[in-house]
mmCIF file as gemmi writes it, N, C-alpha and C atoms, coordinates in Angstrom:
data_model
loop_
_atom_site.group_PDB
_atom_site.id
_atom_site.type_symbol
_atom_site.label_atom_id
_atom_site.label_alt_id
_atom_site.label_comp_id
_atom_site.label_asym_id
_atom_site.label_entity_id
_atom_site.label_seq_id
_atom_site.pdbx_PDB_ins_code
_atom_site.Cartn_x
_atom_site.Cartn_y
_atom_site.Cartn_z
_atom_site.occupancy
_atom_site.B_iso_or_equiv
_atom_site.pdbx_formal_charge
_atom_site.auth_seq_id
_atom_site.auth_asym_id
_atom_site.pdbx_PDB_model_num
ATOM 1 N N . MET Axp A 1 ? -43.006 -109.096 -43.81 1 0 ? 1 A 1
ATOM 2 C CA . MET Axp A 1 ? -44.111 -109.462 -44.673 1 0 ? 1 A 1
ATOM 3 C C . MET Axp A 1 ? -44.987 -108.227 -44.851 1 0 ? 1 A 1
ATOM 4 N N . SER Axp A 2 ? -45 -107.662 -46.054 1 0 ? 2 A 1
ATOM 5 C CA . SER Axp A 2 ? -45.807 -106.466 -46.285 1 0 ? 2 A 1
ATOM 6 C C . SER Axp A 2 ? -47.158 -106.865 -46.865 1 0 ? 2 A 1
ATOM 7 N N . GLU Axp A 3 ? -48.154 -106.212 -46.339 1 0 ? 3 A 1
ATOM 8 C CA . GLU Axp A 3 ? -49.513 -106.512 -46.778 1 0 ? 3 A 1
ATOM 9 C C . GLU Axp A 3 ? -49.931 -105.472 -47.799 1 0 ? 3 A 1
ATOM 10 N N . LYS Axp A 4 ? -50.354 -105.916 -48.969 1 0 ? 4 A 1
ATOM 11 C CA . LYS Axp A 4 ? -50.808 -105.009 -50.016 1 0 ? 4 A 1
ATOM 12 C C . LYS Axp A 4 ? -52.328 -105.041 -50.038 1 0 ? 4 A 1
ATOM 13 N N . VAL Axp A 5 ? -52.889 -103.896 -49.784 1 0 ? 5 A 1
ATOM 14 C CA . VAL Axp A 5 ? -54.345 -103.773 -49.783 1 0 ? 5 A 1
ATOM 15 C C . VAL Axp A 5 ? -54.737 -102.852 -50.931 1 0 ? 5 A 1
ATOM 16 N N . PHE Axp A 6 ? -55.667 -103.336 -51.744 1 0 ? 6 A 1
ATOM 17 C CA . PHE Axp A 6 ? -56.159 -102.561 -52.874 1 0 ? 6 A 1
ATOM 18 C C . PHE Axp A 6 ? -57.543 -102.023 -52.555 1 0 ? 6 A 1
ATOM 19 N N . GLU Axp A 7 ? -57.752 -100.791 -52.925 1 0 ? 7 A 1
ATOM 20 C CA . GLU Axp A 7 ? -59.068 -100.167 -52.75 1 0 ? 7 A 1
ATOM 21 C C . GLU Axp A 7 ? -59.713 -100.088 -54.128 1 0 ? 7 A 1
ATOM 22 N N . ILE Axp A 8 ? -60.871 -100.678 -54.255 1 0 ? 8 A 1
ATOM 23 C CA . ILE Axp A 8 ? -61.573 -100.725 -55.535 1 0 ? 8 A 1
ATOM 24 C C . ILE Axp A 8 ? -62.916 -100.032 -55.356 1 0 ? 8 A 1
ATOM 25 N N . VAL Axp A 9 ? -63.248 -99.154 -56.308 1 0 ? 9 A 1
ATOM 26 C CA . VAL Axp A 9 ? -64.529 -98.449 -56.281 1 0 ? 9 A 1
ATOM 27 C C . VAL Axp A 9 ? -65.36 -98.927 -57.46 1 0 ? 9 A 1
ATOM 28 N N . CYS Axp A 10 ? -66.571 -99.403 -57.165 1 0 ? 10 A 1
ATOM 29 C CA . CYS Axp A 10 ? -67.476 -99.866 -58.217 1 0 ? 10 A 1
ATOM 30 C C . CYS Axp A 10 ? -67.958 -98.652 -59.014 1 0 ? 10 A 1
ATOM 31 N N . PRO Axp A 11 ? -67.799 -98.671 -60.332 1 0 ? 11 A 1
ATOM 32 C CA . PRO Axp A 11 ? -68.23 -97.522 -61.137 1 0 ? 11 A 1
ATOM 33 C C . PRO Axp A 11 ? -69.747 -97.383 -61.214 1 0 ? 11 A 1
ATOM 34 N N . HIS Axp A 12 ? -70.45 -98.452 -60.933 1 0 ? 12 A 1
ATOM 35 C CA . HIS Axp A 12 ? -71.909 -98.42 -61.022 1 0 ? 12 A 1
ATOM 36 C C . HIS Axp A 12 ? -72.563 -97.912 -59.737 1 0 ? 12 A 1
ATOM 37 N N . CYS Axp A 13 ? -72.226 -98.496 -58.619 1 0 ? 13 A 1
ATOM 38 C CA . CYS Axp A 13 ? -72.9 -98.167 -57.358 1 0 ? 13 A 1
ATOM 39 C C . CYS Axp A 13 ? -72.024 -97.408 -56.367 1 0 ? 13 A 1
ATOM 40 N N . GLN Axp A 14 ? -70.772 -97.176 -56.745 1 0 ? 14 A 1
ATOM 41 C CA . GLN Axp A 14 ? -69.818 -96.428 -55.921 1 0 ? 14 A 1
ATOM 42 C C . GLN Axp A 14 ? -69.454 -97.124 -54.605 1 0 ? 14 A 1
ATOM 43 N N . THR Axp A 15 ? -69.692 -98.417 -54.498 1 0 ? 15 A 1
ATOM 44 C CA . THR Axp A 15 ? -69.302 -99.171 -53.31 1 0 ? 15 A 1
ATOM 45 C C . THR Axp A 15 ? -67.78 -99.308 -53.3 1 0 ? 15 A 1
ATOM 46 N N . VAL Axp A 16 ? -67.185 -99.148 -52.134 1 0 ? 16 A 1
ATOM 47 C CA . VAL Axp A 16 ? -65.731 -99.262 -51.992 1 0 ? 16 A 1
ATOM 48 C C . VAL Axp A 16 ? -65.433 -100.632 -51.391 1 0 ? 16 A 1
ATOM 49 N N . ILE Axp A 17 ? -64.483 -101.341 -52.017 1 0 ? 17 A 1
ATOM 50 C CA . ILE Axp A 17 ? -64.097 -102.681 -51.564 1 0 ? 17 A 1
ATOM 51 C C . ILE Axp A 17 ? -62.593 -102.664 -51.322 1 0 ? 17 A 1
ATOM 52 N N . TRP Axp A 18 ? -62.177 -103.145 -50.169 1 0 ? 18 A 1
ATOM 53 C CA . TRP Axp A 18 ? -60.757 -103.287 -49.859 1 0 ? 18 A 1
ATOM 54 C C . TRP Axp A 18 ? -60.394 -104.764 -49.955 1 0 ? 18 A 1
ATOM 55 N N . VAL Axp A 19 ? -59.394 -105.071 -50.791 1 0 ? 19 A 1
ATOM 56 C CA . VAL Axp A 19 ? -58.998 -106.448 -51.053 1 0 ? 19 A 1
ATOM 57 C C . VAL Axp A 19 ? -57.537 -106.633 -50.647 1 0 ? 19 A 1
ATOM 58 N N . ASP Axp A 20 ? -57.279 -107.712 -49.918 1 0 ? 20 A 1
ATOM 59 C CA . ASP Axp A 20 ? -55.913 -108.082 -49.546 1 0 ? 20 A 1
ATOM 60 C C . ASP Axp A 20 ? -55.276 -108.736 -50.768 1 0 ? 20 A 1
ATOM 61 N N . GLY Axp A 21 ? -54.196 -108.128 -51.267 1 0 ? 21 A 1
ATOM 62 C CA . GLY Axp A 21 ? -53.548 -108.609 -52.477 1 0 ? 21 A 1
ATOM 63 C C . GLY Axp A 21 ? -52.859 -109.943 -52.307 1 0 ? 21 A 1
ATOM 64 N N . GLU Axp A 22 ? -52.366 -110.226 -51.128 1 0 ? 22 A 1
ATOM 65 C CA . GLU Axp A 22 ? -51.657 -111.477 -50.909 1 0 ? 22 A 1
ATOM 66 C C . GLU Axp A 22 ? -52.606 -112.65 -50.726 1 0 ? 22 A 1
ATOM 67 N N . ASN Axp A 23 ? -53.618 -112.467 -49.902 1 0 ? 23 A 1
ATOM 68 C CA . ASN Axp A 23 ? -54.567 -113.55 -49.63 1 0 ? 23 A 1
ATOM 69 C C . ASN Axp A 23 ? -55.74 -113.557 -50.603 1 0 ? 23 A 1
ATOM 70 N N . ARG Axp A 24 ? -55.861 -112.489 -51.341 1 0 ? 24 A 1
ATOM 71 C CA . ARG Axp A 24 ? -56.959 -112.345 -52.301 1 0 ? 24 A 1
ATOM 72 C C . ARG Axp A 24 ? -58.317 -112.506 -51.637 1 0 ? 24 A 1
ATOM 73 N N . ARG Axp A 25 ? -58.469 -111.808 -50.55 1 0 ? 25 A 1
ATOM 74 C CA . ARG Axp A 25 ? -59.733 -111.834 -49.811 1 0 ? 25 A 1
ATOM 75 C C . ARG Axp A 25 ? -60.237 -110.419 -49.621 1 0 ? 25 A 1
ATOM 76 N N . VAL Axp A 26 ? -61.551 -110.305 -49.557 1 0 ? 26 A 1
ATOM 77 C CA . VAL Axp A 26 ? -62.165 -109.009 -49.295 1 0 ? 26 A 1
ATOM 78 C C . VAL Axp A 26 ? -62.028 -108.718 -47.807 1 0 ? 26 A 1
ATOM 79 N N . LEU Axp A 27 ? -61.416 -107.595 -47.505 1 0 ? 27 A 1
ATOM 80 C CA . LEU Axp A 27 ? -61.239 -107.214 -46.109 1 0 ? 27 A 1
ATOM 81 C C . LEU Axp A 27 ? -62.435 -106.427 -45.58 1 0 ? 27 A 1
ATOM 82 N N . ARG Axp A 28 ? -62.928 -105.529 -46.422 1 0 ? 28 A 1
ATOM 83 C CA . ARG Axp A 28 ? -64.029 -104.675 -45.965 1 0 ? 28 A 1
ATOM 84 C C . ARG Axp A 28 ? -64.749 -104.089 -47.168 1 0 ? 28 A 1
ATOM 85 N N . THR Axp A 29 ? -66.032 -103.849 -47.01 1 0 ? 29 A 1
ATOM 86 C CA . THR Axp A 29 ? -66.798 -103.151 -48.031 1 0 ? 29 A 1
ATOM 87 C C . THR Axp A 29 ? -67.542 -101.999 -47.375 1 0 ? 29 A 1
ATOM 88 N N . GLU Axp A 30 ? -67.777 -100.983 -48.172 1 0 ? 30 A 1
ATOM 89 C CA . GLU Axp A 30 ? -68.502 -99.827 -47.665 1 0 ? 30 A 1
ATOM 90 C C . GLU Axp A 30 ? -69.37 -99.284 -48.789 1 0 ? 30 A 1
ATOM 91 N N . LYS Axp A 31 ? -70.661 -99.347 -48.589 1 0 ? 31 A 1
ATOM 92 C CA . LYS Axp A 31 ? -71.575 -98.846 -49.603 1 0 ? 31 A 1
ATOM 93 C C . LYS Axp A 31 ? -71.586 -97.329 -49.574 1 0 ? 31 A 1
ATOM 94 N N . ALA Axp A 32 ? -71.659 -96.764 -50.742 1 0 ? 32 A 1
ATOM 95 C CA . ALA Axp A 32 ? -71.699 -95.309 -50.855 1 0 ? 32 A 1
ATOM 96 C C . ALA Axp A 32 ? -73.074 -94.812 -50.442 1 0 ? 32 A 1
ATOM 97 N N . ALA Axp A 33 ? -73.095 -93.64 -49.863 1 0 ? 33 A 1
ATOM 98 C CA . ALA Axp A 33 ? -74.368 -93.044 -49.456 1 0 ? 33 A 1
ATOM 99 C C . ALA Axp A 33 ? -75.153 -92.681 -50.71 1 0 ? 33 A 1
ATOM 100 N N . ARG Axp A 34 ? -76.389 -93.094 -50.741 1 0 ? 34 A 1
ATOM 101 C CA . ARG Axp A 34 ? -77.24 -92.792 -51.89 1 0 ? 34 A 1
ATOM 102 C C . ARG Axp A 34 ? -77.69 -91.353 -51.831 1 0 ? 34 A 1
ATOM 103 N N . LYS Axp A 35 ? -77.601 -90.727 -52.952 1 0 ? 35 A 1
ATOM 104 C CA . LYS Axp A 35 ? -78.057 -89.349 -53.05 1 0 ? 35 A 1
ATOM 105 C C . LYS Axp A 35 ? -79.575 -89.36 -53.138 1 0 ? 35 A 1
ATOM 106 N N . LYS Axp A 36 ? -80.2 -88.636 -52.25 1 0 ? 36 A 1
ATOM 107 C CA . LYS Axp A 36 ? -81.654 -88.557 -52.282 1 0 ? 36 A 1
ATOM 108 C C . LYS Axp A 36 ? -82.067 -87.573 -53.361 1 0 ? 36 A 1
ATOM 109 N N . GLU Axp A 37 ? -83.016 -88.012 -54.145 1 0 ? 37 A 1
ATOM 110 C CA . GLU Axp A 37 ? -83.48 -87.168 -55.234 1 0 ? 37 A 1
ATOM 111 C C . GLU Axp A 37 ? -84.652 -86.328 -54.766 1 0 ? 37 A 1
ATOM 112 N N . SER Axp A 38 ? -84.745 -85.157 -55.317 1 0 ? 38 A 1
ATOM 113 C CA . SER Axp A 38 ? -85.849 -84.281 -54.948 1 0 ? 38 A 1
ATOM 114 C C . SER Axp A 38 ? -87.115 -84.723 -55.693 1 0 ? 38 A 1
ATOM 115 N N . LEU Axp A 39 ? -88.222 -84.251 -55.221 1 0 ? 39 A 1
ATOM 116 C CA . LEU Axp A 39 ? -89.5 -84.585 -55.851 1 0 ? 39 A 1
ATOM 117 C C . LEU Axp A 39 ? -89.527 -84.059 -57.285 1 0 ? 39 A 1
ATOM 118 N N . ASP Axp A 40 ? -88.942 -82.892 -57.498 1 0 ? 40 A 1
ATOM 119 C CA . ASP Axp A 40 ? -88.905 -82.323 -58.848 1 0 ? 40 A 1
ATOM 120 C C . ASP Axp A 40 ? -88.117 -83.222 -59.801 1 0 ? 40 A 1
ATOM 121 N N . ASP Axp A 41 ? -87.001 -83.776 -59.322 1 0 ? 41 A 1
ATOM 122 C CA . ASP Axp A 41 ? -86.201 -84.681 -60.151 1 0 ? 41 A 1
ATOM 123 C C . ASP Axp A 41 ? -86.992 -85.933 -60.51 1 0 ? 41 A 1
ATOM 124 N N . LEU Axp A 42 ? -87.687 -86.479 -59.529 1 0 ? 42 A 1
ATOM 125 C CA . LEU Axp A 42 ? -88.486 -87.683 -59.778 1 0 ? 42 A 1
ATOM 126 C C . LEU Axp A 42 ? -89.619 -87.399 -60.759 1 0 ? 42 A 1
ATOM 127 N N . LEU Axp A 43 ? -90.272 -86.247 -60.603 1 0 ? 43 A 1
ATOM 128 C CA . LEU Axp A 43 ? -91.353 -85.893 -61.527 1 0 ? 43 A 1
ATOM 129 C C . LEU Axp A 43 ? -90.82 -85.683 -62.935 1 0 ? 43 A 1
ATOM 130 N N . LEU Axp A 44 ? -89.659 -85.078 -63.058 1 0 ? 44 A 1
ATOM 131 C CA . LEU Axp A 44 ? -89.048 -84.877 -64.371 1 0 ? 44 A 1
ATOM 132 C C . LEU Axp A 44 ? -88.722 -86.21 -65.028 1 0 ? 44 A 1
ATOM 133 N N . LYS Axp A 45 ? -88.168 -87.135 -64.256 1 0 ? 45 A 1
ATOM 134 C CA . LYS Axp A 45 ? -87.867 -88.472 -64.791 1 0 ? 45 A 1
ATOM 135 C C . LYS Axp A 45 ? -89.127 -89.177 -65.264 1 0 ? 45 A 1
ATOM 136 N N . GLU Axp A 46 ? -90.188 -89.084 -64.493 1 0 ? 46 A 1
ATOM 137 C CA . GLU Axp A 46 ? -91.454 -89.723 -64.876 1 0 ? 46 A 1
ATOM 138 C C . GLU Axp A 46 ? -92.031 -89.091 -66.135 1 0 ? 46 A 1
ATOM 139 N N . LYS Axp A 47 ? -91.917 -87.769 -66.268 1 0 ? 47 A 1
ATOM 140 C CA . LYS Axp A 47 ? -92.408 -87.091 -67.463 1 0 ? 47 A 1
ATOM 141 C C . LYS Axp A 47 ? -91.615 -87.541 -68.685 1 0 ? 47 A 1
ATOM 142 N N . GLN Axp A 48 ? -90.285 -87.627 -68.546 1 0 ? 48 A 1
ATOM 143 C CA . GLN Axp A 48 ? -89.45 -88.077 -69.648 1 0 ? 48 A 1
ATOM 144 C C . GLN Axp A 48 ? -89.781 -89.517 -70.028 1 0 ? 48 A 1
ATOM 145 N N . LYS Axp A 49 ? -90.033 -90.329 -69.027 1 0 ? 49 A 1
ATOM 146 C CA . LYS Axp A 49 ? -90.395 -91.727 -69.269 1 0 ? 49 A 1
ATOM 147 C C . LYS Axp A 49 ? -91.724 -91.809 -70.018 1 0 ? 49 A 1
ATOM 148 N N . LYS Axp A 50 ? -92.679 -91.004 -69.594 1 0 ? 50 A 1
ATOM 149 C CA . LYS Axp A 50 ? -93.995 -90.98 -70.231 1 0 ? 50 A 1
ATOM 150 C C . LYS Axp A 50 ? -93.885 -90.495 -71.674 1 0 ? 50 A 1
ATOM 151 N N . ASP Axp A 51 ? -93.108 -89.435 -71.904 1 0 ? 51 A 1
ATOM 152 C CA . ASP Axp A 51 ? -92.92 -88.929 -73.258 1 0 ? 51 A 1
ATOM 153 C C . ASP Axp A 51 ? -92.239 -89.966 -74.142 1 0 ? 51 A 1
ATOM 154 N N . GLY Axp A 52 ? -91.289 -90.683 -73.58 1 0 ? 52 A 1
ATOM 155 C CA . GLY Axp A 52 ? -90.614 -91.735 -74.333 1 0 ? 52 A 1
ATOM 156 C C . GLY Axp A 52 ? -91.563 -92.855 -74.714 1 0 ? 52 A 1
ATOM 157 N N . MET Axp A 53 ? -92.457 -93.187 -73.8 1 0 ? 53 A 1
ATOM 158 C CA . MET Axp A 53 ? -93.44 -94.241 -74.089 1 0 ? 53 A 1
ATOM 159 C C . MET Axp A 53 ? -94.373 -93.799 -75.216 1 0 ? 53 A 1
ATOM 160 N N . ALA Axp A 54 ? -94.798 -92.527 -75.18 1 0 ? 54 A 1
ATOM 161 C CA . ALA Axp A 54 ? -95.689 -92.012 -76.221 1 0 ? 54 A 1
ATOM 162 C C . ALA Axp A 54 ? -94.996 -92.061 -77.581 1 0 ? 54 A 1
ATOM 163 N N . THR Axp A 55 ? -93.735 -91.685 -77.616 1 0 ? 55 A 1
ATOM 164 C CA . THR Axp A 55 ? -92.973 -91.708 -78.864 1 0 ? 55 A 1
ATOM 165 C C . THR Axp A 55 ? -92.827 -93.135 -79.383 1 0 ? 55 A 1
ATOM 166 N N . LYS Axp A 56 ? -92.523 -94.066 -78.495 1 0 ? 56 A 1
ATOM 167 C CA . LYS Axp A 56 ? -92.401 -95.469 -78.901 1 0 ? 56 A 1
ATOM 168 C C . LYS Axp A 56 ? -93.728 -96.008 -79.414 1 0 ? 56 A 1
ATOM 169 N N . PHE Axp A 57 ? -94.827 -95.623 -78.746 1 0 ? 57 A 1
ATOM 170 C CA . PHE Axp A 57 ? -96.139 -96.087 -79.174 1 0 ? 57 A 1
ATOM 171 C C . PHE Axp A 57 ? -96.458 -95.574 -80.575 1 0 ? 57 A 1
ATOM 172 N N . GLU Axp A 58 ? -96.181 -94.284 -80.808 1 0 ? 58 A 1
ATOM 173 C CA . GLU Axp A 58 ? -96.449 -93.707 -82.126 1 0 ? 58 A 1
ATOM 174 C C . GLU Axp A 58 ? -95.605 -94.377 -83.207 1 0 ? 58 A 1
ATOM 175 N N . ALA Axp A 59 ? -94.344 -94.65 -82.895 1 0 ? 59 A 1
ATOM 176 C CA . ALA Axp A 59 ? -93.475 -95.313 -83.865 1 0 ? 59 A 1
ATOM 177 C C . ALA Axp A 59 ? -93.971 -96.724 -84.162 1 0 ? 59 A 1
ATOM 178 N N . THR Axp A 60 ? -94.414 -97.421 -83.137 1 0 ? 60 A 1
ATOM 179 C CA . THR Axp A 60 ? -94.93 -98.775 -83.318 1 0 ? 60 A 1
ATOM 180 C C . THR Axp A 60 ? -96.212 -98.753 -84.145 1 0 ? 60 A 1
ATOM 181 N N . ALA Axp A 61 ? -97.086 -97.79 -83.873 1 0 ? 61 A 1
ATOM 182 C CA . ALA Axp A 61 ? -98.331 -97.678 -84.629 1 0 ? 61 A 1
ATOM 183 C C . ALA Axp A 61 ? -98.041 -97.382 -86.095 1 0 ? 61 A 1
ATOM 184 N N . ALA Axp A 62 ? -97.087 -96.498 -86.372 1 0 ? 62 A 1
ATOM 185 C CA . ALA Axp A 62 ? -96.727 -96.18 -87.755 1 0 ? 62 A 1
ATOM 186 C C . ALA Axp A 62 ? -96.145 -97.408 -88.45 1 0 ? 62 A 1
ATOM 187 N N . LEU Axp A 63 ? -95.331 -98.167 -87.753 1 0 ? 63 A 1
ATOM 188 C CA . LEU Axp A 63 ? -94.749 -99.382 -88.324 1 0 ? 63 A 1
ATOM 189 C C . LEU Axp A 63 ? -95.841 -100.396 -88.653 1 0 ? 63 A 1
ATOM 190 N N . GLU Axp A 64 ? -96.805 -100.546 -87.763 1 0 ? 64 A 1
ATOM 191 C CA . GLU Axp A 64 ? -97.907 -101.476 -88.012 1 0 ? 64 A 1
ATOM 192 C C . GLU Axp A 64 ? -98.749 -101.025 -89.207 1 0 ? 64 A 1
ATOM 193 N N . GLN Axp A 65 ? -98.967 -99.729 -89.359 1 0 ? 65 A 1
ATOM 194 C CA . GLN Axp A 65 ? -99.717 -99.212 -90.515 1 0 ? 65 A 1
ATOM 195 C C . GLN Axp A 65 ? -98.966 -99.511 -91.81 1 0 ? 65 A 1
ATOM 196 N N . GLU Axp A 66 ? -97.648 -99.351 -91.778 1 0 ? 66 A 1
ATOM 197 C CA . GLU Axp A 66 ? -96.838 -99.635 -92.957 1 0 ? 66 A 1
ATOM 198 C C . GLU Axp A 66 ? -96.892 -101.123 -93.311 1 0 ? 66 A 1
ATOM 199 N N . LYS Axp A 67 ? -96.827 -101.974 -92.3 1 0 ? 67 A 1
ATOM 200 C CA . LYS Axp A 67 ? -96.925 -103.417 -92.543 1 0 ? 67 A 1
ATOM 201 C C . LYS Axp A 67 ? -98.286 -103.766 -93.134 1 0 ? 67 A 1
ATOM 202 N N . LEU Axp A 68 ? -99.337 -103.166 -92.608 1 0 ? 68 A 1
ATOM 203 C CA . LEU Axp A 68 ? -100.688 -103.42 -93.11 1 0 ? 68 A 1
ATOM 204 C C . LEU Axp A 68 ? -100.82 -102.956 -94.553 1 0 ? 68 A 1
ATOM 205 N N . LYS Axp A 69 ? -100.247 -101.804 -94.877 1 0 ? 69 A 1
ATOM 206 C CA . LYS Axp A 69 ? -100.294 -101.279 -96.243 1 0 ? 69 A 1
ATOM 207 C C . LYS Axp A 69 ? -99.593 -102.233 -97.209 1 0 ? 69 A 1
ATOM 208 N N . LYS Axp A 70 ? -98.392 -102.728 -96.807 1 0 ? 70 A 1
ATOM 209 C CA . LYS Axp A 70 ? -97.66 -103.659 -97.669 1 0 ? 70 A 1
ATOM 210 C C . LYS Axp A 70 ? -98.417 -104.968 -97.839 1 0 ? 70 A 1
ATOM 211 N N . ALA Axp A 71 ? -99.045 -105.435 -96.772 1 0 ? 71 A 1
ATOM 212 C CA . ALA Axp A 71 ? -99.818 -106.673 -96.85 1 0 ? 71 A 1
ATOM 213 C C . ALA Axp A 71 ? -100.996 -106.501 -97.802 1 0 ? 71 A 1
ATOM 214 N N . ARG Axp A 72 ? -101.675 -105.345 -97.719 1 0 ? 72 A 1
ATOM 215 C CA . ARG Axp A 72 ? -102.806 -105.09 -98.637 1 0 ? 72 A 1
ATOM 216 C C . ARG Axp A 72 ? -102.343 -105.036 -100.082 1 0 ? 72 A 1
ATOM 217 N N . GLU Axp A 73 ? -101.185 -104.391 -100.324 1 0 ? 73 A 1
ATOM 218 C CA . GLU Axp A 73 ? -100.66 -104.322 -101.687 1 0 ? 73 A 1
ATOM 219 C C . GLU Axp A 73 ? -100.356 -105.715 -102.223 1 0 ? 73 A 1
ATOM 220 N N . LYS Axp A 74 ? -99.751 -106.557 -101.419 1 0 ? 74 A 1
ATOM 221 C CA . LYS Axp A 74 ? -99.446 -107.928 -101.843 1 0 ? 74 A 1
ATOM 222 C C . LYS Axp A 74 ? -100.728 -108.717 -102.078 1 0 ? 74 A 1
ATOM 223 N N . PHE Axp A 75 ? -101.719 -108.495 -101.209 1 0 ? 75 A 1
ATOM 224 C CA . PHE Axp A 75 ? -102.999 -109.185 -101.343 1 0 ? 75 A 1
ATOM 225 C C . PHE Axp A 75 ? -103.679 -108.775 -102.644 1 0 ? 75 A 1
ATOM 226 N N . ASP Axp A 76 ? -103.709 -107.454 -102.92 1 0 ? 76 A 1
ATOM 227 C CA . ASP Axp A 76 ? -104.331 -106.96 -104.153 1 0 ? 76 A 1
ATOM 228 C C . ASP Axp A 76 ? -103.577 -107.458 -105.376 1 0 ? 76 A 1
ATOM 229 N N . LYS Axp A 77 ? -102.249 -107.503 -105.291 1 0 ? 77 A 1
ATOM 230 C CA . LYS Axp A 77 ? -101.443 -107.976 -106.406 1 0 ? 77 A 1
ATOM 231 C C . LYS Axp A 77 ? -101.715 -109.46 -106.674 1 0 ? 77 A 1
ATOM 232 N N . ALA Axp A 78 ? -101.844 -110.24 -105.603 1 0 ? 78 A 1
ATOM 233 C CA . ALA Axp A 78 ? -102.106 -111.67 -105.751 1 0 ? 78 A 1
ATOM 234 C C . ALA Axp A 78 ? -103.477 -111.9 -106.377 1 0 ? 78 A 1
ATOM 235 N N . PHE Axp A 79 ? -104.489 -111.153 -105.953 1 0 ? 79 A 1
ATOM 236 C CA . PHE Axp A 79 ? -105.82 -111.322 -106.537 1 0 ? 79 A 1
ATOM 237 C C . PHE Axp A 79 ? -105.872 -110.761 -107.947 1 0 ? 79 A 1
ATOM 238 N N . GLY Axp A 80 ? -105.09 -109.742 -108.234 1 0 ? 80 A 1
ATOM 239 C CA . GLY Axp A 80 ? -105.042 -109.169 -109.576 1 0 ? 80 A 1
ATOM 240 C C . GLY Axp A 80 ? -104.497 -110.176 -110.569 1 0 ? 80 A 1
ATOM 241 N N . LYS Axp A 81 ? -103.487 -110.904 -110.173 1 0 ? 81 A 1
ATOM 242 C CA . LYS Axp A 81 ? -102.926 -111.913 -111.06 1 0 ? 81 A 1
ATOM 243 C C . LYS Axp A 81 ? -103.884 -113.073 -111.247 1 0 ? 81 A 1
ATOM 244 N N . LYS Axp A 82 ? -104.646 -113.408 -110.213 1 0 ? 82 A 1
ATOM 245 C CA . LYS Axp A 82 ? -105.579 -114.53 -110.296 1 0 ? 82 A 1
ATOM 246 C C . LYS Axp A 82 ? -106.728 -114.194 -111.238 1 0 ? 82 A 1
ATOM 247 N N . ASP Axp A 83 ? -107.193 -112.929 -111.19 1 0 ? 83 A 1
ATOM 248 C CA . ASP Axp A 83 ? -108.28 -112.515 -112.057 1 0 ? 83 A 1
ATOM 249 C C . ASP Axp A 83 ? -107.876 -112.496 -113.519 1 0 ? 83 A 1
ATOM 250 N N . GLU Axp A 84 ? -106.59 -112.187 -113.818 1 0 ? 84 A 1
ATOM 251 C CA . GLU Axp A 84 ? -106.108 -112.177 -115.181 1 0 ? 84 A 1
ATOM 252 C C . GLU Axp A 84 ? -106.028 -113.57 -115.774 1 0 ? 84 A 1
ATOM 253 N N . ASP Axp A 85 ? -105.776 -114.607 -114.927 1 0 ? 85 A 1
ATOM 254 C CA . ASP Axp A 85 ? -105.631 -115.977 -115.415 1 0 ? 85 A 1
ATOM 255 C C . ASP Axp A 85 ? -106.96 -116.546 -115.75 1 0 ? 85 A 1
C-alpha cells in the first residue's frame, strides 16, 4: 500500500500543506516565516497610500463639480423654458 502525499503551497500566504492523497486528509501544515519589513518600507507604503487618497479625493471633488455644473444647466434650461411659456 503506497501512500501518496501531496505538498501544496498557498500562493497568497506561502503556507505549506501536506495532504494524504488516499485518505484526503491534511497531514501537516507549516506557515511560512513572515518577512519583517523595515521602517523605511512601511513609511513608503504609508506615503503611497496617502498620495493615493489625495488623488482619489481630487477626482471625487472634480466629479462632484461636474455633476453640480450639469444640474445647474438643467435647472437653468428648465426655468428658461418656463419663462418663455
